C-alpha positions as CSV (number, residue, x, y, z in Angstrom):
1,X,20.5,77.6,20.4
2,X,18.8,76.8,16.6
3,X,21.0,74.6,15.7
4,X,20.0,72.1,18.8
5,X,16.6,73.0,17.9
6,X,16.9,72.1,14.7
7,X,18.4,68.8,15.1
8,X,16.2,67.9,17.8
9,X,13.3,68.9,15.5
10,X,14.9,66.6,12.6
11,X,15.1,63.5,15.0
12,X,11.6,63.9,16.1
13,X,10.7,63.9,13.0
14,X,12.8,60.9,11.7
15,X,11.8,58.6,14.7
16,X,8.1,59.6,14.0
17,X,8.4,58.6,10.6
18,X,10.3,55.2,11.2
19,X,8.0,54.3,13.9
20,X,5.1,55.1,11.6
21,X,6.7,52.9,8.8
22,X,7.4,49.9,11.2
23,X,3.9,50.1,12.0
24,X,2.6,50.3,8.4
25,X,5.3,47.5,7.6
26,X,4.0,45.2,10.9
27,X,-0.1,45.6,9.4
28,X,1.1,44.7,6.4
29,X,2.7,41.3,6.7
30,X,0.1,40.4,8.8
31,X,-2.6,41.1,6.2
32,X,-0.4,39.1,4.0
33,X,-0.2,36.2,6.7
34,X,-3.9,36.4,7.3
35,X,-4.9,35.8,3.5
36,X,-1.9,33.1,3.0
37,X,-3.6,31.0,6.3
38,X,-6.8,31.3,4.3
39,X,-5.8,30.3,1.2
40,X,-3.9,27.2,2.7
41,X,-7.2,26.5,4.4
42,X,-9.0,26.4,1.3
43,X,-7.0,24.6,-0.4
44,X,-6.7,21.7,2.6
45,X,-10.7,21.7,2.7
46,X,-10.9,21.3,-1.8
47,X,-7.9,18.9,-2.8
48,X,-8.9,15.7,-3.2
49,X,-7.8,13.7,-0.7
50,X,-4.4,12.1,-1.4
51,X,-4.2,8.1,-2.5
52,X,-3.2,5.5,-0.1
53,X,-1.5,3.2,-1.2
54,X,-2.5,-0.7,-0.1
55,X,0.0,-3.6,0.6
56,X,-0.5,-6.6,-1.0
57,X,-2.5,-8.9,0.6
58,X,-1.2,-11.4,3.1
59,X,-0.9,-15.2,2.0
60,X,-3.0,-16.9,3.7
61,X,-3.3,-20.1,2.4
62,X,-0.2,-22.4,1.2
63,X,-0.2,-22.7,-2.8
64,X,-2.0,-26.4,-3.2
65,X,0.9,-29.3,-3.6
66,X,1.6,-30.3,-7.2
67,X,-0.3,-33.3,-8.1
68,X,1.0,-35.8,-10.3
69,X,-0.6,-38.4,-12.4
70,X,0.6,-41.4,-11.7
71,X,2.3,-43.7,-14.5
72,X,0.2,-45.4,-17.0
73,X,-0.4,-49.2,-16.1
74,X,1.3,-51.5,-19.1
75,X,-1.4,-52.6,-21.6
76,X,-0.5,-56.3,-21.4
77,X,-2.3,-56.2,-18.1
78,X,-1.6,-58.9,-15.6
79,X,-0.1,-58.2,-11.8
80,X,1.1,-54.8,-12.5
81,X,-2.2,-53.2,-12.7
82,X,-2.8,-54.8,-9.2
83,X,0.2,-53.9,-7.7
84,X,-0.7,-50.3,-9.1
85,X,-3.9,-50.6,-7.4
86,X,-2.1,-51.3,-4.2
87,X,-0.3,-48.7,-4.0
88,X,-2.9,-46.5,-5.2
89,X,-4.6,-47.7,-2.4
90,X,-2.1,-47.2,0.3
91,X,-1.4,-43.8,-0.7
92,X,-4.8,-43.3,-0.6
93,X,-4.6,-44.7,2.9
94,X,-1.5,-42.5,4.3
95,X,-3.4,-39.8,3.1
96,X,-1.6,-38.7,-0.1
97,X,-4.8,-39.4,-2.9
98,X,-7.9,-37.7,-2.0
99,X,-11.1,-40.1,-2.6
100,X,-11.6,-38.6,-6.2
101,X,-7.6,-38.6,-7.1
102,X,-7.7,-41.6,-6.3
103,X,-11.3,-43.0,-7.8
104,X,-9.7,-41.3,-10.8
105,X,-6.5,-42.9,-11.1
106,X,-7.7,-46.3,-10.0
107,X,-9.8,-45.7,-13.5
108,X,-6.6,-44.6,-15.0
109,X,-5.2,-47.8,-14.6
110,X,-7.7,-50.0,-15.0
111,X,-8.3,-48.7,-18.5
112,X,-12.1,-47.1,-18.2
């Protein structure tokens, strides 16, 4: 029976050692997890906010139409000047030329 008693004692000692070892391991693991969570929380609190990427603003207005200068009037004057002023007046009446553009083009035709 001595052999059985020795084996039983060894099994109890080994089982106790295993249980204690497992408990120590779990406690250490919990402690490390708590430290890691605390460190992650601190980094999150003190970390600079991420830089935001902004999309370019939507284009609200179409680009202005290109303005073409009216052709220069011939130097000899005559009916070409009157025809050109009538053509500019028609463009102004259609709304293709503003008042300022019409006045400027007419001044160029008249040589003012």
